[in-house]
DSSP file (Angstrom, degrees, kcal/mol; ACC not computed):
  #  RESIDUE AA STRUCTURE BP1 BP2  ACC     N-H-->O    O-->H-N    N-H-->O    O-->H-N    TCO  KAPPA ALPHA  PHI   PSI    X-CA   Y-CA   Z-CA
    1    1 A R              0   0    0      0, 0.0     2,-0.5     0, 0.0     0, 0.0   0.000 360.0 360.0 360.0 139.2    2.7    4.0  -35.3
    2    2 A V        -     0   0    0      2,-0.0     2,-0.4     0, 0.0     0, 0.0  -0.977 360.0-135.6-118.9 125.0    1.3    0.7  -34.3
    3    3 A R        -     0   0    0     -2,-0.5     0, 0.0     1,-0.0     0, 0.0  -0.637  14.5-150.3 -80.5 132.1   -2.0    0.6  -32.5
    4    4 A I        -     0   0    0     -2,-0.4     5,-0.1     2,-0.0    -1,-0.0  -0.899  22.6-115.5-102.6 126.9   -2.1   -1.8  -29.6
    5    5 A P     >  -     0   0    0      0, 0.0     4,-2.7     0, 0.0     3,-0.5  -0.291  26.5-115.4 -60.2 146.0   -5.5   -3.3  -28.8
    6    6 A L  H  > S+     0   0    0      1,-0.2     4,-2.8     2,-0.2     5,-0.2   0.873 113.6  53.1 -53.6 -45.5   -6.8   -2.3  -25.4
    7    7 A P  H  > S+     0   0    0      0, 0.0     4,-1.7     0, 0.0    -1,-0.2   0.899 112.5  45.5 -60.3 -36.9   -6.7   -5.8  -23.9
    8    8 A V  H  > S+     0   0    0     -3,-0.5     4,-2.5     2,-0.2    -2,-0.2   0.913 112.0  51.7 -69.3 -42.9   -3.1   -6.2  -24.9
    9    9 A S  H  X S+     0   0    0     -4,-2.7     4,-2.7     1,-0.2     5,-0.2   0.911 109.1  50.8 -59.0 -43.4   -2.3   -2.7  -23.6
   10   10 A N  H  X S+     0   0    0     -4,-2.8     4,-2.6     2,-0.2    -1,-0.2   0.882 109.4  50.2 -63.7 -38.5   -4.0   -3.6  -20.2
   11   11 A I  H  X S+     0   0    0     -4,-1.7     4,-2.3    -5,-0.2    -1,-0.2   0.919 111.4  48.6 -66.0 -42.5   -1.9   -6.8  -19.9
   12   12 A L  H  X S+     0   0    0     -4,-2.5     4,-2.4     2,-0.2    -2,-0.2   0.932 112.7  47.9 -62.3 -45.7    1.3   -4.8  -20.6
   13   13 A W  H  X S+     0   0    0     -4,-2.7     4,-2.9     1,-0.2     5,-0.3   0.925 110.1  53.2 -59.9 -44.7    0.3   -2.2  -18.0
   14   14 A E  H  X S+     0   0    0     -4,-2.6     4,-2.5     1,-0.2    -1,-0.2   0.916 111.1  45.2 -58.8 -44.6   -0.5   -4.8  -15.5
   15   15 A H  H  X S+     0   0    0     -4,-2.3     4,-2.4     2,-0.2    -1,-0.2   0.901 113.7  49.6 -67.2 -40.1    2.9   -6.5  -15.9
   16   16 A C  H  X S+     0   0    0     -4,-2.4     4,-2.4     2,-0.2    -2,-0.2   0.916 113.3  46.2 -63.9 -43.1    4.7   -3.2  -15.7
   17   17 A I  H  X S+     0   0    0     -4,-2.9     4,-2.6     2,-0.2     5,-0.2   0.921 112.1  50.5 -66.0 -44.2    2.9   -2.1  -12.6
   18   18 A R  H  X S+     0   0    0     -4,-2.5     4,-2.4    -5,-0.3    -2,-0.2   0.925 112.6  47.0 -60.0 -44.4    3.4   -5.5  -10.9
   19   19 A L  H  X S+     0   0    0     -4,-2.4     4,-2.3     1,-0.2    -2,-0.2   0.908 111.6  50.8 -64.2 -42.2    7.1   -5.4  -11.7
   20   20 A A  H  X S+     0   0    0     -4,-2.4     4,-2.0     2,-0.2    -2,-0.2   0.907 111.5  47.8 -62.5 -42.0    7.4   -1.8  -10.4
   21   21 A N  H  X S+     0   0    0     -4,-2.6     4,-2.0     2,-0.2    -2,-0.2   0.904 111.9  49.0 -66.5 -41.1    5.6   -2.7   -7.2
   22   22 A R  H  X S+     0   0    0     -4,-2.4     4,-2.1    -5,-0.2    -1,-0.2   0.885 110.8  51.8 -64.0 -37.5    7.9   -5.7   -6.7
   23   23 A T  H  X S+     0   0    0     -4,-2.3     4,-2.5     2,-0.2    -2,-0.2   0.864 105.9  54.5 -68.0 -36.4   10.9   -3.5   -7.4
   24   24 A L  H  X S+     0   0    0     -4,-2.0     4,-2.7     2,-0.2     5,-0.2   0.942 109.3  47.0 -60.8 -47.2    9.7   -1.0   -4.8
   25   25 A V  H  X S+     0   0    0     -4,-2.0     4,-2.0     1,-0.2    -2,-0.2   0.912 111.7  50.9 -61.9 -41.9    9.6   -3.7   -2.1
   26   26 A E  H  < S+     0   0    0     -4,-2.1     4,-0.5     1,-0.2    -1,-0.2   0.900 110.6  50.0 -62.3 -40.2   13.0   -5.0   -3.1
   27   27 A G  H >< S+     0   0    0     -4,-2.5     3,-1.2     1,-0.2     4,-0.3   0.914 109.4  49.9 -63.9 -43.1   14.3   -1.4   -2.8
   28   28 A Y  H >< S+     0   0    0     -4,-2.7     3,-1.1     1,-0.3    -1,-0.2   0.844 106.1  57.6 -63.3 -32.4   12.8   -1.0    0.6
   29   29 A A  T 3< S+     0   0    0     -4,-2.0    -1,-0.3     1,-0.2    -2,-0.2   0.613 101.1  58.3 -74.0 -10.9   14.4   -4.3    1.6
   30   30 A N  T <  S+     0   0    0     -3,-1.2    -1,-0.2    -4,-0.5    -2,-0.2   0.444  76.5 119.3 -97.5  -0.4   17.8   -2.9    0.7
   31   31 A V    <   -     0   0    0     -3,-1.1     3,-0.1    -4,-0.3    72,-0.1  -0.336  49.2-158.9 -66.2 147.6   17.7    0.1    3.1
   32   32 A K  S    S+     0   0    0      1,-0.3     2,-0.3    71,-0.0    -1,-0.1   0.752  76.2  13.6 -96.6 -30.3   20.5    0.2    5.7
   33   33 A K        -     0   0    0      2,-0.0    -1,-0.3    71,-0.0     2,-0.3  -0.986  62.7-171.4-142.8 150.3   18.7    2.5    8.2
   34   34 A C        -     0   0    0     -2,-0.3     2,-0.1    69,-0.3    -3,-0.0  -0.871   2.9-168.4-150.2 115.0   15.2    3.6    8.5
   35   35 A S     >  -     0   0    0     -2,-0.3     4,-2.1     1,-0.1     5,-0.2  -0.346  43.7 -98.7 -88.0 174.7   13.8    6.3   10.8
   36   36 A N  H  > S+     0   0    0      1,-0.2     4,-2.1     2,-0.2     5,-0.1   0.889 127.8  52.1 -61.1 -38.5   10.2    7.0   11.5
   37   37 A E  H  > S+     0   0    0      1,-0.2     4,-2.2     2,-0.2    -1,-0.2   0.888 107.0  52.9 -65.0 -38.5   10.4    9.8    9.0
   38   38 A G  H  > S+     0   0    0      2,-0.2     4,-1.9     1,-0.2    -2,-0.2   0.891 108.0  50.3 -63.3 -39.8   11.8    7.5    6.5
   39   39 A R  H  X S+     0   0    0     -4,-2.1     4,-1.9     2,-0.2    -1,-0.2   0.905 109.9  50.3 -64.8 -41.3    9.0    5.1    6.9
   40   40 A A  H  X S+     0   0    0     -4,-2.1     4,-2.5     1,-0.2    -2,-0.2   0.893 108.8  52.4 -63.7 -38.7    6.5    7.9    6.5
   41   41 A L  H  X S+     0   0    0     -4,-2.2     4,-3.1     2,-0.2     5,-0.2   0.856 104.1  57.1 -66.8 -33.9    8.3    8.9    3.3
   42   42 A M  H  X S+     0   0    0     -4,-1.9     4,-2.3     2,-0.2    -1,-0.2   0.944 110.4  44.3 -58.3 -47.7    8.0    5.3    2.0
   43   43 A Q  H  X S+     0   0    0     -4,-1.9     4,-2.3     2,-0.2    -2,-0.2   0.922 114.4  48.8 -63.7 -44.4    4.2    5.6    2.4
   44   44 A L  H  X S+     0   0    0     -4,-2.5     4,-2.3     1,-0.2    -2,-0.2   0.916 111.1  49.7 -63.6 -44.1    4.1    9.0    0.9
   45   45 A D  H  X S+     0   0    0     -4,-3.1     4,-2.3     1,-0.2    -1,-0.2   0.914 111.6  49.0 -61.3 -42.5    6.2    8.0   -2.1
   46   46 A F  H  X S+     0   0    0     -4,-2.3     4,-2.4    -5,-0.2    -1,-0.2   0.890 109.5  51.5 -67.1 -37.9    4.0    5.0   -2.7
   47   47 A Q  H  X S+     0   0    0     -4,-2.3     4,-2.3     2,-0.2    -1,-0.2   0.902 110.3  49.5 -64.3 -40.2    0.8    7.1   -2.5
   48   48 A Q  H  X S+     0   0    0     -4,-2.3     4,-2.2     2,-0.2    -2,-0.2   0.910 109.7  51.7 -62.9 -42.3    2.3    9.5   -5.1
   49   49 A F  H  X S+     0   0    0     -4,-2.3     4,-2.2     1,-0.2    -2,-0.2   0.915 110.2  48.8 -59.7 -44.5    3.2    6.6   -7.3
   50   50 A L  H  X S+     0   0    0     -4,-2.4     4,-2.4     1,-0.2    -2,-0.2   0.896 108.8  53.1 -64.6 -40.7   -0.4    5.3   -7.1
   51   51 A M  H  X S+     0   0    0     -4,-2.3     4,-1.0     1,-0.2    -1,-0.2   0.912 111.1  46.3 -61.4 -42.4   -1.9    8.7   -7.9
   52   52 A K  H  X S+     0   0    0     -4,-2.2     4,-1.5     1,-0.2     3,-0.4   0.896 111.5  52.2 -67.5 -39.9    0.3    9.0  -11.0
   53   53 A L  H  X S+     0   0    0     -4,-2.2     4,-2.4     1,-0.2    -2,-0.2   0.902 104.1  56.4 -61.7 -41.5   -0.6    5.4  -12.1
   54   54 A E  H  < S+     0   0    0     -4,-2.4    -1,-0.2     1,-0.2    -2,-0.2   0.783 108.5  48.1 -64.5 -26.1   -4.3    6.1  -11.7
   55   55 A K  H  < S+     0   0    0     -4,-1.0    -1,-0.2    -3,-0.4    -2,-0.2   0.798 114.3  46.5 -79.8 -30.0   -3.9    9.0  -14.2
   56   56 A L  H  < S+     0   0    0     -4,-1.5     2,-0.3    -3,-0.2    -2,-0.2   0.810 119.8  22.9 -81.9 -32.0   -2.0    6.9  -16.7
   57   57 A T     <  -     0   0    0     -4,-2.4    -1,-0.1    -5,-0.1   -47,-0.0  -0.938  55.7-141.0-140.6 156.2   -4.1    3.7  -16.7
   58   58 A D        +     0   0    0     -2,-0.3     2,-0.3    -3,-0.1    -4,-0.1   0.308  59.1 130.2 -96.4   7.4   -7.6    2.5  -16.1
   59   59 A I        -     0   0    0     -6,-0.2    -2,-0.1   -49,-0.0     3,-0.0  -0.485  46.9-147.7 -68.7 123.1   -6.4   -0.8  -14.5
   60   60 A R  S    S+     0   0    0     -2,-0.3     2,-0.1     1,-0.2    -2,-0.0  -0.994  72.1  31.8-139.7 137.7   -8.2   -1.3  -11.2
   61   61 A P  S    S-     0   0    0      0, 0.0    -1,-0.2     0, 0.0     3,-0.0   0.658  94.3-119.3 -73.2 161.9   -7.3   -2.6   -8.7
   62   62 A I    >   -     0   0    0     -2,-0.1     3,-1.6     1,-0.1     4,-0.3  -0.524  35.9-109.4 -68.1 125.6   -3.6   -1.8   -9.0
   63   63 A P  T 3  S-     0   0    0      0, 0.0   -42,-0.2     0, 0.0    -1,-0.1  -0.335  94.3  -0.2 -61.5 134.2   -1.7   -5.1   -9.2
   64   64 A D  T 3> S+     0   0    0      1,-0.1     4,-1.5   -43,-0.1     5,-0.2   0.660  85.6 135.3  62.3  20.7    0.3   -5.9   -6.1
   65   65 A K  H <> S+     0   0    0     -3,-1.6     4,-2.5     1,-0.2     3,-0.2   0.930  74.6  48.1 -59.3 -45.6   -0.7   -2.7   -4.3
   66   66 A E  H  > S+     0   0    0     -4,-0.3     4,-2.8     1,-0.2     5,-0.3   0.824 103.2  62.9 -66.2 -31.3   -1.4   -4.7   -1.1
   67   67 A F  H  > S+     0   0    0      2,-0.2     4,-1.3     1,-0.2    -1,-0.2   0.918 110.9  37.6 -58.5 -44.9    2.0   -6.4   -1.5
   68   68 A V  H  X S+     0   0    0     -4,-1.5     4,-2.5    -3,-0.2    -2,-0.2   0.933 117.1  50.0 -73.6 -47.5    3.8   -3.0   -1.1
   69   69 A E  H  X S+     0   0    0     -4,-2.5     4,-2.5     1,-0.2    -2,-0.2   0.896 110.1  50.8 -60.3 -41.7    1.4   -1.5    1.5
   70   70 A T  H  X S+     0   0    0     -4,-2.8     4,-1.4     1,-0.2    -1,-0.2   0.897 110.4  49.6 -64.0 -40.7    1.7   -4.6    3.7
   71   71 A Y  H  X S+     0   0    0     -4,-1.3     4,-0.6    -5,-0.3     3,-0.2   0.929 111.8  47.5 -64.9 -44.8    5.5   -4.5    3.6
   72   72 A I  H >< S+     0   0    0     -4,-2.5     3,-1.3     1,-0.2     4,-0.2   0.922 110.9  51.6 -62.5 -43.8    5.6   -0.8    4.5
   73   73 A K  H >< S+     0   0    0     -4,-2.5     3,-1.8     1,-0.3    -1,-0.2   0.786  96.9  68.9 -64.0 -27.1    3.1   -1.3    7.3
   74   74 A A  H >< S+     0   0    0     -4,-1.4     3,-1.5     1,-0.3    -1,-0.3   0.760  83.9  71.9 -64.6 -23.2    5.3   -4.1    8.7
   75   75 A Y  T << S+     0   0    0     -3,-1.3    -1,-0.3    -4,-0.6    -2,-0.2   0.717  96.3  52.5 -62.7 -18.9    7.9   -1.5    9.6
   76   76 A Y  T <  S+     0   0    0     -3,-1.8    -1,-0.3    -4,-0.2    -2,-0.2   0.451  85.3 114.9 -96.8  -1.3    5.6   -0.4   12.4
   77   77 A L    <   -     0   0    0     -3,-1.5     2,-0.1    -4,-0.2    -3,-0.0  -0.294  62.5-124.7 -71.9 153.6    5.1   -3.8   14.0
   78   78 A T     >  -     0   0    0      1,-0.1     4,-2.3    -2,-0.0     5,-0.1  -0.424  32.7 -98.7 -86.9 170.6    6.2   -4.6   17.5
   79   79 A E  H  > S+     0   0    0      1,-0.2     4,-1.2     2,-0.2    -1,-0.1   0.905 123.6  48.7 -56.3 -45.0    8.5   -7.6   18.2
   80   80 A N  H  > S+     0   0    0      1,-0.2     4,-0.9     2,-0.2    -1,-0.2   0.892 114.1  45.0 -66.2 -40.2    5.5   -9.8   19.3
   81   81 A D  H  > S+     0   0    0      1,-0.2     4,-2.2     2,-0.2    -1,-0.2   0.810 103.8  65.7 -72.2 -29.6    3.5   -8.9   16.2
   82   82 A M  H  X S+     0   0    0     -4,-2.3     4,-2.8     1,-0.2     5,-0.2   0.878  95.2  55.9 -63.9 -39.2    6.4   -9.4   13.9
   83   83 A E  H  X S+     0   0    0     -4,-1.2     4,-1.7     1,-0.2    -1,-0.2   0.938 112.3  40.9 -60.9 -47.3    6.8  -13.1   14.6
   84   84 A S  H  X S+     0   0    0     -4,-0.9     4,-1.8     1,-0.2    -1,-0.2   0.872 113.7  54.7 -69.2 -35.0    3.2  -13.9   13.6
   85   85 A W  H  X S+     0   0    0     -4,-2.2     4,-1.8     1,-0.2    -2,-0.2   0.927 106.5  51.6 -62.4 -43.8    3.4  -11.5   10.6
   86   86 A I  H  < S+     0   0    0     -4,-2.8    -1,-0.2     1,-0.2    -2,-0.2   0.909 110.7  48.2 -58.8 -43.4    6.5  -13.3    9.3
   87   87 A K  H  < S+     0   0    0     -4,-1.7    -1,-0.2     1,-0.2     3,-0.2   0.824 114.2  46.6 -68.0 -30.8    4.7  -16.7    9.5
   88   88 A E  H  < S+     0   0    0     -4,-1.8     2,-0.8     1,-0.2    -1,-0.2   0.746 105.9  60.3 -82.3 -24.7    1.6  -15.3    7.7
   89   89 A H    ><  +     0   0    0     -4,-1.8     3,-0.9     1,-0.2    -1,-0.2  -0.647  50.4 151.0-112.9  76.1    3.4  -13.5    4.9
   90   90 A R  T 3   +     0   0    0     -2,-0.8    -1,-0.2     1,-0.2     4,-0.1   0.447  57.3  85.4 -83.1  -0.2    5.3  -16.1    3.0
   91   91 A E  T 3  S+     0   0    0     -3,-0.1     2,-0.3     2,-0.1    -1,-0.2   0.653  77.0  81.8 -75.5 -13.3    5.0  -14.1   -0.2
   92   92 A Y  S <  S-     0   0    0     -3,-0.9   -25,-0.0    -6,-0.1    -3,-0.0  -0.660  86.2-111.7 -93.2 149.1    8.1  -12.1    0.8
   93   93 A S     >  -     0   0    0     -2,-0.3     4,-2.4     1,-0.1     5,-0.2  -0.247  27.0-108.7 -73.3 164.7   11.6  -13.3    0.2
   94   94 A T  H  > S+     0   0    0      1,-0.2     4,-2.8     2,-0.2     5,-0.2   0.898 121.2  52.9 -58.4 -41.9   14.0  -14.3    3.0
   95   95 A K  H  > S+     0   0    0      2,-0.2     4,-2.2     1,-0.2    -1,-0.2   0.914 108.6  49.0 -61.6 -43.9   16.0  -11.2    2.3
   96   96 A Q  H  > S+     0   0    0      2,-0.2     4,-1.6     1,-0.2    -2,-0.2   0.905 114.5  44.8 -64.4 -41.8   13.0   -9.0    2.6
   97   97 A L  H  X S+     0   0    0     -4,-2.4     4,-1.8     2,-0.2    -2,-0.2   0.911 111.4  52.6 -68.7 -42.1   11.9  -10.5    5.9
   98   98 A T  H  X S+     0   0    0     -4,-2.8     4,-2.8     1,-0.2     5,-0.2   0.890 106.8  53.6 -60.8 -39.9   15.4  -10.5    7.3
   99   99 A N  H  X>S+     0   0    0     -4,-2.2     4,-3.3     1,-0.2     5,-0.6   0.902 104.5  54.9 -62.8 -40.7   15.7   -6.8    6.5
  100  100 A L  I  X>S+     0   0    0     -4,-1.6     5,-1.1     1,-0.2     4,-1.1   0.928 112.2  43.7 -57.9 -43.8   12.4   -6.0    8.4
  101  101 A V  I  X5S+     0   0    0     -4,-1.8     4,-0.6     3,-0.2     5,-0.4   0.946 119.9  40.4 -66.9 -48.1   13.8   -7.7   11.5
  102  102 A N  I  <5S+     0   0    0     -4,-2.8    -2,-0.2     3,-0.2    -3,-0.2   0.880 125.7  32.1 -71.7 -38.5   17.3   -6.1   11.3
  103  103 A I  I  <5S+     0   0    0     -4,-3.3     4,-0.5    -5,-0.2   -69,-0.3   0.949 126.2  32.7 -87.7 -53.9   16.3   -2.6   10.3
  104  104 A C  I  <<S+     0   0    0     -4,-1.1    -3,-0.2    -5,-0.6    -2,-0.1   0.859 136.2  23.3 -79.2 -32.0   12.9   -1.9   11.8
  105  105 A L  S >X<S+     0   0    0     -5,-1.1     4,-1.9    -4,-0.6     3,-1.5   0.599  97.9  94.3-103.5 -13.0   13.3   -3.9   15.0
  106  106 A G  T 34 S+     0   0    0     -5,-0.4    -3,-0.1    -6,-0.3    -2,-0.1   0.803  92.2  38.3 -51.2 -37.9   17.1   -4.0   15.2
  107  107 A T  T 34 S+     0   0    0     -4,-0.5    -1,-0.3     1,-0.1    -2,-0.1   0.597 118.0  50.0 -90.5 -10.6   17.4   -0.9   17.4
  108  108 A Y  T <4 S+     0   0    0     -3,-1.5     2,-0.3    -4,-0.1    -2,-0.2   0.633 104.9  54.1-103.2 -16.1   14.3   -1.8   19.6
  109  109 A I  S  < S-     0   0    0     -4,-1.9     2,-0.1     1,-0.1    -4,-0.0  -0.806  81.4-107.6-121.2 160.6   14.9   -5.4   20.5
  110  110 A N     >  -     0   0    0     -2,-0.3     4,-2.2     1,-0.1     5,-0.2  -0.298  37.1-102.1 -81.2 170.3   17.7   -7.3   22.1
  111  111 A K  H  > S+     0   0    0      1,-0.2     4,-2.6     2,-0.2     5,-0.2   0.859 119.3  54.4 -61.8 -38.3   20.0   -9.7   20.3
  112  112 A K  H  > S+     0   0    0      2,-0.2     4,-1.9     1,-0.2    -1,-0.2   0.920 109.8  46.5 -64.0 -44.6   18.2  -12.8   21.7
  113  113 A A  H  > S+     0   0    0      2,-0.2     4,-2.1     1,-0.2    -1,-0.2   0.897 112.5  50.6 -65.5 -40.0   14.8  -11.6   20.4
  114  114 A R  H  X S+     0   0    0     -4,-2.2     4,-2.6     1,-0.2    -2,-0.2   0.923 109.3  50.9 -63.3 -43.7   16.3  -10.7   17.0
  115  115 A Q  H  X S+     0   0    0     -4,-2.6     4,-2.1     1,-0.2    -1,-0.2   0.870 107.9  53.8 -61.9 -36.2   18.0  -14.1   16.7
  116  116 A K  H  X S+     0   0    0     -4,-1.9     4,-1.8     2,-0.2    -1,-0.2   0.927 110.6  45.5 -63.9 -44.6   14.6  -15.8   17.5
  117  117 A L  H  X S+     0   0    0     -4,-2.1     4,-2.0     1,-0.2    -2,-0.2   0.894 112.3  50.8 -66.3 -39.4   12.9  -13.9   14.7
  118  118 A L  H  X S+     0   0    0     -4,-2.6     4,-2.3     1,-0.2    -1,-0.2   0.862 108.7  52.6 -66.4 -34.4   15.7  -14.6   12.3
  119  119 A A  H  X S+     0   0    0     -4,-2.1     4,-2.4     2,-0.2    -1,-0.2   0.869 105.9  54.2 -67.0 -36.6   15.4  -18.3   13.2
  120  120 A T  H  X S+     0   0    0     -4,-1.8     4,-1.8     2,-0.2    -2,-0.2   0.916 109.7  47.4 -61.1 -43.6   11.7  -18.1   12.4
  121  121 A I  H  X S+     0   0    0     -4,-2.0     4,-2.2     1,-0.2    -2,-0.2   0.919 111.5  50.6 -63.5 -43.7   12.5  -16.8    9.0
  122  122 A D  H  X S+     0   0    0     -4,-2.3     4,-1.8     1,-0.2    -2,-0.2   0.882 108.2  52.6 -62.8 -38.9   15.1  -19.5    8.5
  123  123 A D  H  < S+     0   0    0     -4,-2.4    -1,-0.2     1,-0.2    -2,-0.2   0.878 110.8  47.4 -64.3 -38.3   12.6  -22.2    9.5
  124  124 A I  H  < S+     0   0    0     -4,-1.8     4,-0.3     1,-0.2    -2,-0.2   0.885 114.5  46.9 -68.6 -38.4   10.1  -20.9    6.9
  125  125 A D  H >X S+     0   0    0     -4,-2.2     3,-1.3     1,-0.2     4,-0.8   0.764  92.9  81.1 -75.8 -25.6   12.8  -20.7    4.3
  126  126 A R  G >< S+     0   0    0     -4,-1.8     3,-1.1     1,-0.3    -1,-0.2   0.865  87.0  53.4 -53.7 -45.7   14.2  -24.2    5.0
  127  127 A P  G 34 S+     0   0    0      0, 0.0    -1,-0.3     0, 0.0    -2,-0.1   0.770 102.5  61.3 -63.4 -22.5   11.6  -26.2    3.0
  128  128 A K  G <4        0   0    0     -3,-1.3    -2,-0.2    -4,-0.3    -3,-0.1   0.775 360.0 360.0 -71.5 -26.4   12.3  -24.1   -0.1
  129  129 A R    <<        0   0    0     -3,-1.1    -1,-0.2    -4,-0.8    -3,-0.1   0.476 360.0 360.0 -79.9 360.0   15.9  -25.2   -0.2
């Protein structure tokens, strides 16, 4: 057995938690369909994950907790709110933003509105290329 000093252990936990949270968002961005019940389950699953983490580690606040919560809450936005949300949240990848538009709003908005939101995402992504 090798004892790991607490500061090193905390750094390792922080990186593992951050990676797990980023992976959750990436997983949510890969869904093909999402009902209201599915969105609620995303929130419930994440809350369960947080409860288990809080028992395993003393790290507070949980790294990237808001990153996941904000993404899940975006599934509930309306068409009008989504455009400003996309512009404000540049921390998400183009793929993650595109999925929000196609999956959560895809069935509620017309093709023209969807194309406008996708163009907004493309405009934000353009300087990165």
